[in-house]
Every structure is written in structure tokens, then in C-alpha cells.
C-alpha positions as CSV (number, residue, x, y, z in Angstrom):
1,M,-14.7,51.2,-22.0
2,S,-14.2,48.2,-20.8
3,G,-16.4,45.5,-18.3
4,P,-17.0,41.7,-17.1
5,S,-18.2,39.8,-19.7
6,G,-22.1,39.5,-20.1
7,V,-22.3,43.2,-18.4
8,G,-23.4,44.8,-21.8
9,K,-20.9,46.4,-23.3
10,T,-22.0,45.3,-26.9
11,S,-24.8,47.0,-26.4
12,I,-23.9,49.9,-25.1
13,V,-21.0,50.4,-27.5
14,E,-23.1,50.3,-30.2
15,A,-25.1,53.4,-28.7
16,V,-22.7,55.4,-27.5
17,L,-20.9,55.6,-30.6
18,E,-24.0,56.6,-32.7
19,R,-24.5,59.4,-30.5
20,T,-21.4,60.3,-29.7
21,G,-20.0,59.8,-32.9
22,A,-16.7,58.4,-31.8
23,G,-15.0,56.0,-34.3
24,F,-14.4,52.8,-33.1
25,S,-10.9,50.8,-33.2
26,V,-11.8,47.5,-34.6
27,S,-9.2,44.9,-32.2
28,A,-7.1,41.6,-33.6
29,T,-7.4,38.4,-32.0
30,T,-6.8,35.3,-32.5
31,R,-9.7,33.4,-31.3
32,P,-11.7,31.9,-34.4
33,S,-14.3,33.4,-35.3
34,R,-17.9,32.9,-34.4
35,P,-21.0,32.1,-37.0
36,G,-21.8,36.0,-38.8
37,E,-18.3,38.2,-38.0
38,R,-17.0,39.7,-40.5
39,D,-13.0,39.4,-40.6
40,G,-12.2,43.8,-40.6
41,V,-15.4,44.6,-39.3
42,D,-15.8,42.5,-36.2
43,Y,-11.7,42.0,-35.9
44,H,-9.2,41.1,-37.3
45,F,-9.0,37.8,-37.2
46,V,-5.0,37.0,-37.0
47,D,-2.6,33.2,-35.9
48,R,-1.3,33.1,-32.7
49,G,2.1,33.5,-35.2
50,R,1.3,36.9,-36.8
51,F,-0.7,38.8,-33.4
52,D,3.5,38.1,-31.6
53,A,4.7,39.3,-35.0
54,M,2.5,42.2,-34.3
55,V,3.5,42.7,-30.6
56,A,7.5,42.4,-31.2
57,A,6.7,45.1,-33.8
58,G,5.1,47.7,-32.2
59,E,2.3,47.8,-33.6
60,L,-0.5,47.1,-31.3
61,L,-1.4,49.5,-28.6
62,E,-2.4,47.3,-26.4
63,W,-3.0,43.9,-25.6
64,A,-4.1,41.1,-23.2
65,E,-4.6,37.2,-22.9
66,Y,-8.8,36.2,-22.5
67,G,-10.1,33.3,-22.2
68,G,-6.5,31.8,-23.7
69,H,-7.2,33.8,-26.2
70,H,-5.0,36.9,-27.8
71,Y,-6.5,40.3,-28.1
72,G,-4.4,43.8,-29.1
73,T,-5.8,47.2,-29.9
74,P,-3.1,47.5,-33.3
75,V,-2.0,51.5,-33.0
76,S,-3.0,52.1,-36.8
77,E,-6.8,51.8,-35.7
78,V,-6.5,54.6,-33.0
79,M,-4.0,56.7,-35.0
80,E,-5.8,57.1,-38.3
81,R,-9.3,58.5,-36.7
82,L,-6.7,61.0,-34.0
83,Q,-5.1,62.0,-37.3
84,A,-9.0,62.7,-38.1
85,G,-9.8,64.6,-35.0
86,I,-12.2,61.4,-34.3
87,D,-11.8,60.6,-30.2
88,V,-12.4,56.6,-30.6
89,L,-13.8,53.7,-28.5
90,L,-11.5,50.5,-27.2
91,D,-13.8,48.1,-25.8
92,I,-10.5,46.8,-23.8
93,E,-9.8,44.1,-21.1
94,N,-7.9,45.6,-18.0
95,D,-4.8,44.8,-18.4
96,G,-5.3,46.5,-22.2
97,A,-6.9,49.8,-20.2
98,K,-3.7,49.7,-18.0
99,Q,-1.5,50.0,-21.2
100,V,-3.1,52.8,-22.6
101,K,-3.4,54.7,-19.7
102,A,0.4,54.3,-19.8
103,A,0.6,55.2,-22.8
104,Y,-1.6,58.5,-23.1
105,G,-2.0,59.5,-20.2
106,D,-5.3,61.6,-21.3
107,A,-7.8,58.3,-21.8
108,L,-10.2,58.2,-19.9
109,L,-11.2,55.2,-19.3
110,I,-15.0,53.7,-18.2
111,F,-16.0,50.8,-16.4
112,I,-18.6,49.5,-16.6
113,L,-20.4,47.6,-13.7
114,P,-23.1,44.7,-13.6
115,P,-26.2,45.7,-10.7
116,S,-24.8,42.4,-8.9
117,I,-22.2,39.3,-9.2
118,S,-25.8,37.2,-9.0
119,E,-27.5,39.6,-12.3
120,L,-24.4,39.2,-14.6
121,E,-24.7,35.0,-13.6
122,A,-27.8,35.5,-15.1
123,R,-27.0,37.3,-18.1
124,L,-24.8,34.6,-18.9
125,R,-26.7,32.0,-17.8
126,A,-29.9,33.5,-20.1
127,R,-27.4,33.6,-22.8
128,G,-28.2,30.4,-23.6
129,D,-24.6,29.9,-25.4
130,T,-21.5,28.9,-22.1
131,S,-21.0,26.3,-20.7
132,D,-21.2,26.2,-17.1
133,T,-17.6,26.1,-16.6
134,D,-17.6,29.0,-19.0
135,I,-19.6,30.8,-16.9
136,D,-17.8,29.5,-13.4
137,R,-14.9,31.6,-15.9
138,R,-16.1,34.6,-16.4
139,L,-18.0,35.0,-12.6
140,A,-13.8,34.7,-11.6
141,V,-12.3,36.9,-14.3
142,A,-15.0,39.6,-13.5
143,E,-14.9,39.9,-9.8
144,A,-11.2,40.4,-10.4
145,Q,-11.9,43.0,-12.5
146,I,-14.3,44.6,-10.5
147,A,-11.7,44.5,-7.4
148,E,-9.1,46.6,-9.5
149,A,-11.9,49.0,-11.1
150,R,-12.1,51.7,-9.1
151,D,-8.2,52.3,-8.5
152,V,-8.5,51.7,-12.8
153,Y,-11.1,53.8,-13.6
154,D,-12.2,57.5,-14.8
155,H,-15.7,56.1,-14.0
156,L,-17.8,53.0,-13.1
157,V,-21.4,52.5,-14.2
158,V,-23.7,50.8,-13.2
159,N,-25.4,49.1,-16.1
160,D,-28.7,48.4,-14.1
161,D,-30.9,49.8,-16.8
162,L,-29.0,50.0,-20.2
163,P,-31.0,53.3,-21.5
164,T,-29.9,54.8,-19.0
165,A,-26.3,53.7,-18.9
166,I,-25.5,54.3,-22.3
167,D,-26.7,58.3,-21.1
168,R,-24.2,58.7,-18.5
169,I,-22.0,57.1,-20.5
170,S,-22.2,59.2,-23.5
171,S,-22.5,62.2,-20.8
172,I,-19.6,61.3,-20.2
173,L,-17.9,60.7,-23.3
174,L,-19.0,64.5,-24.5
175,T,-18.2,66.1,-21.8
176,S,-14.8,64.8,-21.1
177,R,-12.8,66.7,-23.6
178,P,-8.5,65.1,-23.5
179,S,-7.2,69.1,-22.0
180,D,-9.5,68.5,-19.2
181,R,-8.2,64.6,-18.6
182,G,-5.0,65.0,-17.6
183,S,-5.4,66.1,-13.8
184,S,-7.6,63.9,-13.3
185,A,-6.8,60.8,-11.1
186,A,-7.8,56.9,-11.5
187,G,-8.5,57.2,-7.9
188,S,-11.3,59.7,-8.3
189,A,-13.5,56.7,-9.8
190,E,-17.5,57.8,-9.0
191,V,-19.5,54.9,-9.4
192,S,-22.8,56.5,-11.8
193,Q,-25.7,54.7,-10.5
């Protein structure tokens, strides 16, 4: 699952995990922890040297740079759950989604869209913890992510109402099984509103 910063991914992911019984893969990151974040729960916080070693050793299913920090999905986080028969939900950027799809063609990719860029900007400003410069950078990244989403993702879901978006995404996950996905092309993405 992907979407621009401020689109509501965290809220959606938490609710979808509860509804579907899927497992969540905790990402590794080089960014410092924020107040209240716990190592191994929110992220695996590692330094750049350790992250580079994980990439070199093939320990990451996907990885990308965002906001000057590196983020990646440890293969072990995913494989443990898949081997136990549990679907795994990843919260990743577009570059990571493309890497996952290349490695696992039956992966289901969902992109969460804001109702509009102006609404996304309002959500980022409402947080009160982001500078104007960072908001401008995030909006530029969001526009690029949105521009390529239709060509990369299997489903595009607009988060114009949080409970409705959660319902749509839960329904997509509960009705899509890996055997159903092999023939679907990213180009056949649909926008759910």
C-alpha cells in the first residue's frame, strides 16, 4: 500500500490490518526515531552502514530513499508471515512497490489518493509539525507519485472519507487472492471513489 505523505496511510493500514487479519511488515529505516516510536515495533532503526549492509546481503525485499533517509522491507519480516499462511501488508513508496511487483508478480498494489492536492496540503498543514519547506517538498513528491500511480498500481482508492476508504481497501484485500492476481495488469487500475 502506498500513497503520499498526509493521505491517511497509517490510519488506513491500522484499520485494514484489524479487519483482514493480515500481518504488517516493520520496515528498516535510517531516520532517527520520533518521540514515542519503538524500535522493532514502529521501525527497525538502523544506521546507514547497517542499512547498506542489508542491501548488499539481499536482506531487503525492497528499499527506497525518501526525505533524505532510507527505508526498506526486511525479507525475513515478509517470509515468516507468508510461510505461516498470513497475507502481509507493506506501507511502501512507489519505488519499493515497483521492486516488490518485479520480484513477486502476484503482489497486489494499492495506491491511496487524496481528494485533491489542495486537500493534501491542508492535511499536512493541520498536523502542525511540518515546515513550509518540507510541505512544499512533500507536495512535489506527492504530485510525482500520483502521476505514475495509474501505471504501477492495481487499485487506486481516493481517501475522501476515512471509513469509506478503509471499507474499500479491506474489501479489495479480502476478495483478491494471489491466484486471482497473476493475470491482472497494473494498467487496468481503477479509481474507487
